[in-house]
N, C-alpha and C positions, 0 to 999 in steps of 0.2 A: 244567363248569368254576364255578371258586371266585370269587364275587361279594363279594370285598371290598368293593367301593367304595360297596354298599348301608350298611352301617355307617358310613360318613361323611355320605353323604347323609342318614341320620335325622339324625345331629347337628347335620349345618347346618338343615334345616328345620324339625323339629318335635321336636327331643327335649325332655322335662321342660320343658314350658311352664308355667312357675314364676307359683302365684298369687302377686301381689303384696299387698301394705297400708301400705306406707307411702310416703311422699313423696320427690322426689329432692333434694329442696332444702332444707336448714333456713334457718330464717327469723330472725336474729340478732336483731331488734327483739323477735319474740317470746318466744326464749328471756330476752332479757333482761329483758322483762317477767315471766315465771314464776320468775324467781331472786330479783327483789324481793316478789313472793309469797311465796314459800319462807321468805324473813328473819322474816316478822311470823307466820306459819302457828305453830301448836303444835298441832293436831289431827294424831295422827303417821299415820291413814288417808288425811288428804288430803295431807300433805306424802309420803306414798309416791307418791298418784297425781302429784303435782307432780315428786317425783324420774323419775317413769316420763316424763311429755311432755317434760320437760326433755332425758333421754335418745332419746327419739324423736328431735326434732327434731336432735340433733346427728349420730345415727348414722351418716349419710351423708359428709358433711365432715368431723366432728371424733370418731371414732369411742372416739379413748382415752378424750377429756373425755366422750362419751358412756357410756363403761365404766362411771366414776366413778361418774357419777350415780346409774345403774341398778344398782348393787354399794349403795349408798345405801337407794335403795328397796328391795333383798331385804332389806338389815341390820335394816332399821327392824322397830320392836317393833308397828307398829300388825296390826291384824285384819283392812283390807282384800284377801279374798281375789284379787279379780278382778285390783286393781292391782299384788299383789304378785305373782300370775300373772305378767302385762304384761311385769314387771321380768324375770322369768329369762327370757320369750320372746324379748325383745327384745334381752338379752345375750346369748343366744344366735345371734341373727340378726346380732349385729356379729363374734360371733368366727367364724360359719360364713361370714358373706358379704364382710366386711372382712378380717377376721385368719385366715381359712382353719384355722382351729384345731377339726376337724372333731369329734375325741373330745371334748373341754371343750363342745364347743356340743350335742352329743349330748345330754350329762349335764342341760345347763340346758334342752333340750326336754323329758326326761321329767319334770322338775320343773316345769312348765308345764304339761304334761299332767295331772298330779295334783292339781294346785290346779283346772285349768278343771275337769276331772269333777266337782269337788264343788259347782261353779256351773250345770253344763251350758252352759257357753260354746261351741256347736257349731261356732259361726267358728272361733275360736280354736283349738281343736280337730283342725279339719280343716287349719288352716295347719300346727300344729305337728305334726302324722301325717305331713303332705305332706314337710316340710322332714327329715322322719328316715329316710322313703323316700328321699329326693332322694341324701341322704348314703351309704345303705347301697347305694343304684345306682352312684354314681361306685366306690366300693370295690368294686364288683362283687360283691355279695352280693345277689341278687336275688330270693331267696327271702325274705330280710327287707324288702326294697322292696317286694314283694308285698303283703307282710302289714298295711305302715303304711299302702301306698297303697289299699289294699280298705278300711282304719278310715275314711281319710279321705273315700274316696268315701261312707260310709255316715252319715258326720255333716252332708257336704254335703246329701244328700237330705234330712237334717233343717231346710238352710238355706233351700232353695230357689233356691240359687244355681246357675242352669242353664251362666252363663257360665264358671264356675269347674269345674262339674259336669264339662263337654265336655273342657274339658283335660286333666282326670284320667283321664277315661276314657281318652284319648287316648292318655296317660301307662302306664296299664295296658295298654293294646295293645304297645306298645314294650317295655315289660319283658317281654311274654309273649314276644314276637318275640326278645329279647334270650336267651329260655329256650330259643327254633326249634321252641315252641308254637303256629305260625303259625294253627291255628284259633281257639286263645284271641284271638289278637290280635286276627283280623279280627271277632272278636263285640265285642270293646272297642270297636275303631276303629268300627265300624256305630253302636254305642250313640251315641258322638262325632259322628256323623256325621249322627245324626236332632236335635240336639241344637243341631246347629251349622245346619242347615236352617232349624228356627223360629227362629234368632236372626238369620237371612243372615248369617251369619259367611263371606262370599267366600273370605278370606284363611287361612280356618282350616279351610275345607273345602278347599282344595287342597292343604293338606300332608298333609290325612286321608287323600282320595285319593290322594295318592302312597303313603302308610302300608300303604294297603290292595292297591296295586300290588305292594308288594315281598314283601308275603302270602303272593299268590298267585303269584307269580315262584317265592318259596319252595316253594310247594308243587306245583309243576309245573302251572298249570292257568296256560297262555298266555293264552287268550284274555280271562278275567276280569282277568288281570294289566295286557293291554293297554289293556281297557275304563278301568281307572281311572288308568292311566297318563295316555290323552288327557282325562279329566277331569279331571285337575289340571291338564296342561295348558293346555286351554281356559281354565280360572279364571285362571291365569297369564298369561296373553296378555290377557285383558281388564284386570287387573291393573298391565299392566305390568312385572311382574318379573322381570327379565332373570336374575338369579342362579337364579329359581325355572324360569324356562325354559330355561336351561341342562341343570339335574340332570335335568327329566322329559328332555331330549335325551338324557342319560346312559343314565337309565332306558331308552327306549325302545332305544337302541343293544345296552344290554346284552340285551336281552330279544329283540331280534331275532338277535341273536349266537347265544344260548342257544337258540331256534327252530332257526337254521341247523344248528347241531349235531346237534339232536335230529330233525330230518328224512329221511326215506327216500328220497324222490324227489327226481333232481337237479334239477329244474326249480325246486320249492322251496325246497331251499339256496339256489339264485342269487337267487331272490326274497328272501329273509330275511335274508341276507348283503348283500345291494344295500340294501335298506331300513335296514341296522345302519351302512353307511359313509355313508349321506344323514347320519343324524341324529346319527353321532359327527361328519364336518363339521362341520355345522351349530353343533355343541357346539363345536367347537374356535372357529369364526370369534366365539364371545361372551365366549371366554374374554380380551380384552383389556380387556373392561368390569370385570373383577375379578382383581386377578392374584392367582392360588393356584395355585401349584406343581401340589398332589395335584389339582386340578381336570382340569390341563392333562394330566398323566400317564394320566387316565380317558380321557380323549378321544382320546389317540393312540393309548392301546393298543386300543379297539375298533376304531379304523381301521386298526391294522394288521391286527388277527386276520380283521375283514371283508376289507381287499384282496386279503390271501394267499387265502385262501379262494375269492376270486374269480379268481383266477390276474391281478390287476392288480401287475405286480411293479414299476411305476416309482412307484406312490402307496404300495405298501408297504412300498419302500424309504424314500419322505419318511417316512412316519410312522413306520417302524421306527429311522432315526436320530433323532428327535424324542424318539422313548420312551426310547430309549437315553440322552441327554445328560440327559432327566429323571430318570430311573432312577438315576445317580450321584449328581445333587443330593440327591434325596429317601433314598438311603442315607445322606448325611453327617447329615441329618437324622436320620434315625432310630435311628443310632449313640448319640446324645446323650441320643433318647427314651429308649432301653432302659435308661440308669442310672437315668432319674427311675418308670419302670415299676417296678423291682424297690425304688426306695426306696418307693412306691406301695401296693406288693402287701405288704409288712413294717409300715407304719405301719395297713394294713386289717386285719391278721394280730391283732395290740394291739388296735383299734379295737373288733373282734367279742369279745375275751375281756373288754374292761372294761363292754361295754353288756348282755353275758348279765344279769348281777344285775341293772342296771335296769331291763331288758325284764319280767323274771320279776316282778320288784317293782310295775310297772305291770299286770301282769297281776292281782297278788292286789287290787289297788286297784281294779281296774275289775269285779272278780267281787264283791267287798264291796260298792260302791256297785249292783251290779245284784241283789243282795239285799234291799239295804236300802230300795231304789226300784222292787221287784217292781210292787206296787199299781200307783205312777201309771207305769209302763212300761204298764202290763194296759189302763188307763182309753185311754193315746195311741193304741195299736193298736187297742181298739175304735172309737174316734173315727174 
């Protein structure tokens, strides 16, 4: 049977845990102080830094103003590579997260990377490559997303930022899951788990355990899937994460339905469908805590399947009616989403064409830098 709900669960619980770099709210007093300093500053390199700082402060609440200052930093004739690279990076951040202008933001991330490579700014190389991977993932270009996210993980290893590394490994697992390469997905999820255990990251572990369970289910390794779903559920109960508990119940319901479908023995089928019914009902009882149509759809569907296989016609009829009503509502939503999907696919096609040359240019830049820095890299490896 088709487990369409797992895509939804991964998006909700742990999809692309983003690496953050800036504060949420600007400090107007600080901006005014920086503007005053800018008026009297004559040194172009310092002016670029001030343009960057002002733009960074304004980017969340006043993105248009932020873009104006960051553009001035980009256009300034100063030779401060670090600050100019940052201007490109934060300009891309505004276009990406505030304006949703993905092709334009990609171009600027690539420009920032070219400059960060000149100064070995591994922290920003990590972030820029992660952002590029995120955009490619959004447009379903999984191979490109993997390429840049692996670059991000390579740079993270040089920075020693294990918290972000655990997130990137989790995201690599998600990308491989989307390629249906579940063995590699489990490999990267386990790398993420190893780090999260050292960090005592209970929230992160609860999500990644869930993802491992999904991958094992797709590999038809039911017992392993069950093990990790229960590991995830136990942590979510400790965290009192109602939404997370709901999704664990749904995962377990889907798992036991699949086990019931696969069982040869009648007694085993009965036991598995009974458990599927229990976890479906448990999930359904939690829906009031968070109004979500698709979540209600999932719980009613698995309850319906379980009770029909158990021969409990009264319960089956109850959930059949609920399921049918929700299905009609979802259909109305999906009709409008279908149009948006076509538009997104067209934009993705243009996006990939526009950025092929940029990617090739970056590859050449990296090759030249690798050649010129061969001795330095050798000594780093030797140490």
